[in-house]
C-alpha positions as CSV (number, residue, x, y, z in Angstrom):
1,X,-4.8,-39.4,53.5
2,X,-1.2,-40.4,54.4
3,X,1.5,-38.4,52.8
4,X,3.9,-41.1,51.5
5,X,7.4,-41.3,49.6
6,X,7.5,-42.9,46.2
7,X,8.8,-46.3,45.6
8,X,11.6,-44.7,43.5
9,X,12.8,-42.9,46.6
10,X,12.9,-46.1,48.6
11,X,14.8,-48.0,46.0
12,X,17.4,-45.2,45.5
13,X,18.3,-45.4,49.3
14,X,22.0,-46.6,48.9
15,X,22.3,-48.3,52.5
16,X,19.4,-50.6,51.6
17,X,21.3,-51.9,48.4
18,X,17.9,-52.7,46.7
19,X,17.7,-53.9,43.0
20,X,14.6,-53.4,40.9
21,X,13.9,-56.4,38.7
22,X,10.4,-55.5,37.2
23,X,8.0,-52.7,37.0
24,X,10.3,-49.8,36.2
25,X,7.2,-47.7,35.0
26,X,5.5,-47.8,38.2
27,X,8.2,-46.4,40.6
28,X,6.3,-43.2,41.2
29,X,3.6,-45.1,43.2
30,X,3.3,-44.1,46.9
31,X,4.5,-46.4,49.5
32,X,2.0,-45.9,52.3
33,X,3.5,-48.7,54.6
34,X,5.8,-51.7,54.7
35,X,4.2,-55.1,55.4
36,X,6.2,-58.4,56.0
37,X,4.3,-61.6,55.3
38,X,5.1,-65.2,54.5
39,X,1.5,-66.1,53.9
40,X,0.5,-67.6,50.6
41,X,-2.3,-65.0,50.5
42,X,-1.6,-61.9,52.8
43,X,-4.3,-59.8,51.0
44,X,-6.8,-60.1,53.9
45,X,-4.3,-58.2,55.9
46,X,-3.5,-55.3,53.5
47,X,-5.2,-52.1,52.6
48,X,-3.5,-51.3,49.3
49,X,-0.4,-49.0,48.7
50,X,2.0,-51.2,50.8
51,X,5.4,-52.5,49.9
52,X,5.0,-56.1,50.7
53,X,8.4,-58.0,51.9
54,X,8.7,-61.8,51.8
55,X,11.4,-64.4,51.8
56,X,9.0,-66.8,49.6
57,X,8.9,-69.5,52.2
58,X,5.4,-70.7,50.7
59,X,6.2,-69.7,47.1
60,X,7.1,-72.2,44.4
61,X,6.8,-72.4,40.5
62,X,3.0,-73.5,40.8
63,X,1.6,-70.7,43.0
64,X,3.8,-67.6,41.9
65,X,1.5,-66.3,39.4
66,X,-1.7,-66.5,41.5
67,X,0.3,-65.0,44.4
68,X,1.1,-62.0,42.1
69,X,-2.3,-61.7,40.8
70,X,-3.6,-61.5,44.3
71,X,-1.2,-58.7,45.3
72,X,-2.1,-56.8,42.1
73,X,-5.7,-56.9,42.6
74,X,-5.3,-55.6,46.3
75,X,-3.4,-52.6,44.7
76,X,-0.1,-53.0,46.6
77,X,2.8,-50.7,45.6
78,X,5.5,-53.3,45.1
79,X,7.0,-56.5,46.2
80,X,10.3,-57.0,47.9
81,X,11.8,-60.4,47.9
82,X,14.6,-61.2,50.4
83,X,17.2,-63.7,49.0
84,X,19.7,-66.0,50.8
85,X,17.1,-67.7,53.1
86,X,14.3,-69.7,51.6
87,X,15.5,-69.0,48.0
88,X,19.1,-68.1,46.9
89,X,17.6,-66.3,44.0
90,X,14.1,-65.1,43.1
91,X,12.2,-67.8,41.4
92,X,12.0,-67.1,37.5
93,X,8.4,-67.9,37.6
94,X,7.8,-65.1,40.2
95,X,9.8,-62.6,38.0
96,X,7.9,-63.5,34.9
97,X,4.5,-63.1,36.6
98,X,5.6,-59.7,38.1
99,X,6.8,-58.5,34.8
100,X,3.4,-59.4,33.0
101,X,1.5,-57.6,35.7
102,X,3.6,-54.6,35.8
103,X,4.3,-55.1,39.4
104,X,7.6,-53.7,40.7
105,X,9.7,-56.6,42.0
106,X,12.6,-55.6,44.3
107,X,15.4,-57.9,45.4
108,X,16.5,-57.6,48.9
109,X,20.0,-58.7,49.7
110,X,20.4,-60.9,52.8
111,X,22.5,-58.4,54.5
112,X,19.5,-55.9,54.5
113,X,17.0,-56.6,57.2
114,X,13.3,-56.2,56.5
115,X,13.2,-53.9,59.6
116,X,15.6,-51.4,58.0
117,X,13.3,-51.0,55.1
118,X,10.4,-50.4,57.4
119,X,12.3,-47.8,59.4
120,X,13.4,-46.1,56.2
121,X,9.8,-45.9,54.9
122,X,8.7,-44.6,58.3
123,X,11.3,-41.9,58.3
124,X,10.5,-40.9,54.8
125,X,6.7,-40.7,55.7
126,X,7.6,-38.4,58.6
127,X,9.7,-36.2,56.5
128,X,7.0,-35.8,53.9
129,X,4.5,-35.0,56.5
130,X,6.9,-32.5,58.0
131,X,7.4,-30.8,54.8
132,X,3.8,-30.8,54.1
133,X,3.1,-29.1,57.5
134,X,5.7,-26.7,57.0
135,X,4.4,-25.7,53.8
136,X,0.9,-25.3,55.3
137,X,2.3,-23.1,58.0
138,X,4.2,-20.9,55.4
139,X,1.1,-20.8,53.3
140,X,-0.9,-19.6,56.3
141,X,1.5,-17.0,57.2
142,X,1.4,-15.6,53.6
143,X,-2.3,-15.6,53.8
144,X,-2.3,-13.8,57.0
145,X,-0.1,-11.1,55.6
146,X,-2.3,-10.7,52.8
147,X,-5.3,-10.3,55.1
148,X,-3.6,-7.4,56.8
149,X,-3.1,-5.5,53.8
150,X,-5.7,-2.7,53.1
151,X,-7.5,-4.6,50.4
152,X,-7.7,-7.6,52.9
153,X,-10.3,-10.0,51.2
154,X,-9.2,-9.4,47.9
155,X,-5.5,-10.0,48.7
156,X,-6.5,-13.3,50.5
157,X,-8.4,-14.6,47.4
158,X,-5.5,-13.6,45.2
159,X,-2.9,-15.3,47.6
160,X,-5.0,-18.5,47.9
161,X,-5.0,-19.0,44.2
162,X,-1.4,-18.6,43.9
163,X,-0.7,-20.9,46.8
164,X,-2.8,-23.7,45.4
165,X,-2.2,-23.3,41.8
166,X,-5.9,-23.0,40.8
167,X,-8.7,-20.3,41.1
168,X,-10.6,-18.8,44.0
169,X,-13.6,-16.5,44.1
170,X,-15.3,-14.4,47.0
171,X,-19.1,-13.9,46.7
172,X,-21.4,-11.9,48.7
173,X,-24.5,-13.1,50.5
174,X,-26.6,-13.2,47.4
175,X,-24.0,-14.9,45.4
176,X,-22.6,-12.1,43.5
177,X,-18.8,-12.2,42.6
178,X,-16.8,-9.6,44.6
179,X,-13.3,-10.7,43.8
180,X,-11.9,-13.5,41.6
181,X,-8.4,-14.7,40.9
182,X,-6.8,-17.5,38.8
183,X,-7.7,-19.2,35.6
184,X,-11.1,-20.9,35.5
185,X,-12.8,-18.6,38.0
186,X,-15.8,-18.3,35.9
187,X,-16.9,-21.7,36.6
188,X,-18.4,-20.4,39.7
189,X,-21.3,-19.4,37.7
190,X,-22.5,-22.9,37.6
191,X,-22.3,-23.2,41.4
192,X,-24.6,-20.4,42.4
193,X,-27.7,-22.5,42.5
194,X,-25.9,-24.8,45.1
195,X,-25.3,-21.9,47.4
196,X,-28.8,-22.2,48.7
197,X,-27.9,-25.5,50.2
198,X,-25.2,-23.7,52.3
199,X,-27.5,-20.7,53.1
200,X,-30.4,-23.0,54.5
201,X,-28.8,-26.4,55.5
202,X,-31.1,-29.4,56.0
203,X,-32.4,-29.6,59.5
204,X,-31.5,-26.1,60.4
205,X,-28.0,-26.9,61.6
206,X,-24.8,-24.9,61.1
207,X,-23.8,-24.1,57.5
208,X,-21.1,-26.7,56.2
209,X,-18.7,-26.8,53.5
210,X,-19.8,-28.0,49.9
211,X,-17.3,-30.2,47.9
212,X,-17.9,-31.0,44.3
213,X,-15.7,-33.2,42.1
214,X,-15.6,-34.1,38.4
215,X,-12.9,-35.9,36.5
216,X,-11.5,-32.5,35.4
217,X,-12.2,-30.3,38.3
218,X,-12.4,-30.3,42.1
219,X,-14.2,-27.5,44.0
220,X,-14.7,-26.4,47.6
221,X,-17.3,-23.9,48.5
222,X,-17.4,-22.5,52.1
223,X,-19.9,-20.1,53.7
224,X,-18.5,-17.1,55.5
225,X,-19.8,-15.6,58.8
226,X,-19.7,-16.2,62.4
227,X,-23.5,-16.1,63.4
228,X,-25.1,-16.2,60.0
229,X,-24.1,-16.5,56.4
230,X,-22.8,-13.2,55.2
231,X,-21.0,-14.5,52.0
232,X,-19.1,-17.4,50.3
233,X,-15.8,-18.3,48.8
234,X,-14.9,-21.0,46.4
235,X,-11.7,-22.7,45.3
236,X,-11.2,-24.8,42.3
237,X,-8.3,-27.2,41.3
238,X,-7.7,-29.6,38.4
239,X,-6.7,-32.3,40.9
240,X,-7.9,-33.6,44.2
241,X,-7.3,-31.4,47.3
242,X,-4.4,-32.8,49.5
243,X,-4.4,-32.5,53.3
244,X,-2.3,-29.4,53.1
245,X,-4.5,-27.9,50.6
246,X,-7.6,-28.4,52.8
247,X,-5.6,-26.7,55.7
248,X,-4.8,-23.8,53.5
249,X,-8.4,-23.5,52.3
250,X,-9.7,-23.6,56.0
251,X,-7.1,-20.9,57.1
252,X,-8.3,-18.6,54.2
253,X,-11.8,-19.2,55.2
254,X,-11.2,-18.1,58.9
255,X,-9.4,-15.0,57.7
256,X,-12.2,-14.0,55.2
257,X,-14.7,-14.6,58.0
258,X,-12.7,-12.5,60.4
259,X,-12.3,-9.7,57.8
260,X,-16.0,-9.6,57.2
261,X,-17.1,-9.8,60.8
262,X,-14.5,-7.1,61.9
263,X,-15.9,-4.9,59.0
264,X,-19.3,-5.4,60.2
265,X,-18.4,-4.6,63.9
266,X,-16.8,-1.5,62.7
267,X,-19.9,-0.7,60.6
268,X,-22.2,-1.4,63.7
269,X,-20.0,1.1,65.8
270,X,-20.3,3.8,63.0
271,X,-24.1,3.2,62.9
272,X,-24.3,3.7,66.7
273,X,-22.6,6.9,66.3
274,X,-25.0,7.9,63.5
275,X,-28.0,7.2,65.8
276,X,-26.6,9.5,68.4
277,X,-26.0,12.2,65.8
278,X,-29.6,11.9,64.6
279,X,-30.8,12.4,68.1
280,X,-28.7,15.5,68.5
281,X,-30.0,16.9,65.4
282,X,-33.7,16.2,66.3
283,X,-32.9,17.8,69.7
284,X,-31.7,20.9,67.7
285,X,-28.0,20.5,68.5
286,X,-26.9,20.8,64.9
287,X,-23.4,21.9,65.5
288,X,-22.7,19.0,67.8
289,X,-24.2,16.6,65.4
290,X,-22.3,17.9,62.3
291,X,-18.9,17.8,64.5
292,X,-19.7,14.2,65.3
293,X,-20.1,13.3,61.7
294,X,-17.0,15.0,60.7
295,X,-15.2,12.9,63.1
296,X,-16.4,10.0,61.2
297,X,-15.1,11.4,58.0
298,X,-18.7,12.2,56.7
299,X,-21.3,14.7,56.8
300,X,-24.7,15.7,55.9
301,X,-25.6,17.2,52.4
302,X,-25.7,20.9,51.9
303,X,-29.0,22.6,51.1
304,X,-32.5,21.4,51.6
305,X,-32.8,17.9,53.2
306,X,-35.5,15.2,52.7
307,X,-36.2,12.6,55.3
308,X,-37.2,9.1,54.3
309,X,-38.7,6.4,56.6
310,X,-38.3,2.9,55.2
311,X,-39.9,-0.3,56.5
312,X,-38.7,-3.7,55.8
313,X,-35.5,-5.5,57.0
314,X,-33.4,-3.0,58.6
315,X,-30.1,-4.5,57.7
316,X,-31.0,-5.0,54.1
317,X,-32.3,-1.4,54.0
318,X,-29.1,0.0,55.5
319,X,-26.9,-1.8,53.0
320,X,-29.1,-0.6,50.2
321,X,-28.8,3.1,51.4
322,X,-25.0,2.9,50.8
323,X,-23.3,6.1,51.7
324,X,-26.4,8.1,52.5
325,X,-26.9,9.1,56.1
326,X,-29.2,6.3,57.3
327,X,-30.0,5.1,60.8
328,X,-32.1,2.2,62.2
329,X,-34.5,3.6,64.6
330,X,-37.5,1.6,66.2
331,X,-39.4,-0.4,63.5
332,X,-38.0,1.7,60.4
333,X,-34.9,3.1,58.9
334,X,-34.5,6.8,58.7
335,X,-32.5,8.2,55.9
336,X,-31.7,11.9,55.5
337,X,-30.7,12.8,51.8
338,X,-30.3,15.8,49.7
339,X,-33.4,17.0,48.1
340,X,-32.0,16.5,44.5
341,X,-31.0,12.8,45.5
342,X,-34.5,11.7,46.5
343,X,-35.5,9.9,43.5
344,X,-32.3,8.1,43.1
345,X,-32.3,6.9,46.7
346,X,-36.0,5.9,46.6
347,X,-35.3,3.8,43.7
348,X,-32.7,1.9,45.7
349,X,-34.9,1.4,48.7
350,X,-38.4,0.7,47.4
351,X,-37.6,-2.9,46.6
352,X,-36.9,-3.5,50.2
353,X,-39.8,-2.2,52.0
354,X,-42.5,0.7,51.9
355,X,-41.2,4.2,51.9
356,X,-42.5,7.5,53.3
357,X,-41.0,10.6,52.0
358,X,-41.1,14.0,53.8
359,X,-41.2,17.4,52.3
360,X,-37.8,19.4,52.0
361,X,-36.8,21.0,55.2
362,X,-33.7,22.8,56.5
363,X,-31.5,21.1,59.1
364,X,-33.0,23.0,61.9
365,X,-36.4,21.6,61.1
366,X,-35.3,18.1,60.7
367,X,-37.8,17.0,63.4
368,X,-40.8,18.2,61.1
369,X,-39.4,16.4,58.2
370,X,-39.1,13.1,60.3
371,X,-42.7,13.4,61.4
372,X,-43.9,13.9,57.9
373,X,-41.8,10.9,56.7
374,X,-43.3,8.7,59.5
375,X,-46.8,9.6,58.7
376,X,-46.3,8.9,55.0
377,X,-44.6,5.5,56.0
378,X,-47.8,4.6,57.9
379,X,-49.9,5.3,54.9
380,X,-47.4,3.5,52.6
381,X,-47.4,0.4,54.8
382,X,-51.4,0.4,54.4
383,X,-51.0,0.9,50.8
384,X,-48.3,-1.7,50.2
385,X,-51.2,-4.3,49.9
386,X,-52.1,-2.5,46.6
387,X,-48.4,-2.4,45.5
388,X,-48.1,1.4,46.3
389,X,-45.0,1.1,48.3
390,X,-44.0,4.9,48.1
391,X,-46.0,7.6,49.7
392,X,-45.1,11.3,49.8
393,X,-46.4,13.5,52.8
394,X,-47.0,16.2,50.1
395,X,-49.6,14.0,48.4
396,X,-50.8,12.6,51.7
397,X,-51.7,16.2,53.1
398,X,-53.5,17.0,49.9
399,X,-56.0,14.2,50.5
400,X,-57.4,15.8,53.6
401,X,-57.2,15.6,57.4
402,X,-58.6,12.0,57.7
403,X,-55.6,10.6,55.7
404,X,-53.3,11.7,58.3
405,X,-55.1,9.8,61.2
406,X,-54.3,6.3,62.4
407,X,-57.2,4.2,61.0
408,X,-57.4,1.7,63.8
409,X,-57.2,4.3,66.6
410,X,-59.7,6.5,64.8
411,X,-62.1,3.7,64.1
412,X,-62.0,2.6,67.8
413,X,-62.8,6.2,68.8
414,X,-65.5,6.5,66.4
415,X,-67.2,3.3,67.4
416,X,-67.1,4.3,71.3
417,X,-68.3,7.7,70.4
418,X,-71.4,6.7,68.3
419,X,-72.2,3.6,70.4
420,X,-75.1,5.4,72.3
421,X,-76.8,6.1,69.0
422,X,-76.5,2.5,67.7
423,X,-77.7,1.2,71.0
424,X,-80.9,3.3,71.2
425,X,-83.7,1.0,70.5
426,X,-84.4,0.7,66.9
427,X,-83.9,4.4,66.1
428,X,-81.1,3.8,63.6
429,X,-82.3,7.0,62.0
430,X,-80.4,9.1,64.6
431,X,-77.2,8.4,62.8
432,X,-78.4,9.6,59.5
433,X,-80.0,12.6,60.9
434,X,-76.9,13.6,62.6
435,X,-75.0,13.1,59.4
436,X,-77.3,15.4,57.5
437,X,-77.3,18.0,60.3
438,X,-73.4,18.2,60.2
439,X,-73.2,18.1,56.4
440,X,-75.7,21.2,56.3
441,X,-73.6,23.2,58.9
442,X,-76.6,23.0,61.3
443,X,-79.2,24.5,59.0
444,X,-82.4,22.9,60.0
445,X,-84.5,23.5,57.0
446,X,-81.7,22.2,54.5
447,X,-81.1,19.2,56.8
448,X,-84.7,18.2,57.1
449,X,-85.3,18.6,53.3
450,X,-82.2,16.3,52.7
451,X,-83.8,13.7,55.1
452,X,-87.4,14.2,53.8
453,X,-88.7,15.0,57.4
454,X,-90.2,18.0,59.1
455,X,-87.8,20.4,60.8
456,X,-89.5,19.9,64.1
457,X,-88.9,16.1,63.7
458,X,-85.2,16.8,63.1
459,X,-85.0,19.2,66.1
460,X,-86.4,16.6,68.2
461,X,-83.8,13.9,67.0
462,X,-80.9,16.3,67.5
463,X,-82.1,17.0,71.1
464,X,-82.0,13.1,71.5
465,X,-78.7,12.9,70.0
466,X,-77.2,15.5,72.3
467,X,-78.7,13.8,75.4
468,X,-77.5,10.4,74.5
469,X,-74.1,11.5,73.5
470,X,-73.6,14.0,76.3
471,X,-72.3,16.7,73.6
472,X,-73.4,20.2,72.8
473,X,-74.1,20.2,69.1
474,X,-73.6,24.1,69.0
475,X,-69.9,23.4,70.0
476,X,-67.6,23.5,67.0
477,X,-65.2,21.1,68.7
478,X,-68.0,18.7,69.3
479,X,-69.2,19.0,65.8
480,X,-65.6,18.2,64.5
481,X,-65.4,15.0,66.6
482,X,-68.8,14.0,65.5
483,X,-67.8,14.6,61.7
484,X,-64.7,12.5,62.0
485,X,-66.6,9.6,63.7
486,X,-69.3,9.6,61.0
487,X,-66.6,9.8,58.3
488,X,-64.8,6.9,59.6
489,X,-67.9,4.8,59.7
490,X,-68.6,5.4,55.9
């Protein structure tokens, strides 16, 4: 879109000595270029918005009106007629036709060459463009200074609304409004469904700008973030965006992206320090860990601590943890919170993944709390299929020893240990005999009565079991292993 002077500005240039005959109400039309033509129909060579200059070599009383109608239909800005060559004065028929059509008709004296008008318009266009560029640079400077303020993103949004004379809004990744400025910012509520198009562009390409226009409002929405969408900002005007407005909007988008990414880099560095602090605490270096946190301007809660182990997307979980001491470690997030803040923190985290909760511990016993939380998380991940997303170690321990074992590992161990009994011909009763024997703590009579066999038969079967398994059934450790194996087989 070319920045152009108005016809009024061109006509008022004294050195040109131009006289306006018709179309006084249309002088605010922009002159995008000057076209000189003596054709009876120059419209095939025009784009619209030109000031057409002619000496009327092919014009007469008969074709004046069709000539004007064609020019008006093409959307030219005005018609300049040079007198003193083909015509001493402008034909009356041409003046009447221009007046009826509302087309500005300008008389160009013989002493004013057409090229002078062209050069004047060209100079005016250049001056307008320079003013636009200067304004754009000045606006960018003000936006940059706003970005350097402590409340950077908010200041940029407020400055942008002032610069463009409209409204602007900053939204987070989910589409919630973080900052808003200018009248009409509430219109962003209707654009939230459109954000999905920017978050997941068709074809998997890079996120692009979204532009929406109605007769009363024009809106631009841009995603923010270098490698992934981390938020959005929107700008609305009651008029179309000019080139300089687009430049200012793009500058604001760059500054907001820089602020967001810089903030995330600072956050990433802080998280790395927290990871190192957690390693110190687990190693028993509590004083060194406390000192490192104090340098960050934070610290651990006083009193009993509870360790939470949380599955799910680590970035989302860390953001949901807020100001709590939270660290991404391996396949989960570890959070250390005050015992009296557990319920509040869990309510914030459970929507983002399964949660394992350890028992209250002191800072010197953090390793135990973390082991408990991890075991509870393992159970929570299995229970997540049943919508039980939170498991406490205290409840888990109360369910018995088997609840603390890894199901897959224990099942594999059980299958391997009992395989010789299953493979021993058709004597499947060896497994049931062993189960009864262990359940009765090795009492032959009670076990035989449970099975409905003679005790000598049971003794024979147990000798066979001991031979096949290579285990001494009088050994408590062997009995414990076999009890676990049978329990896992159901």
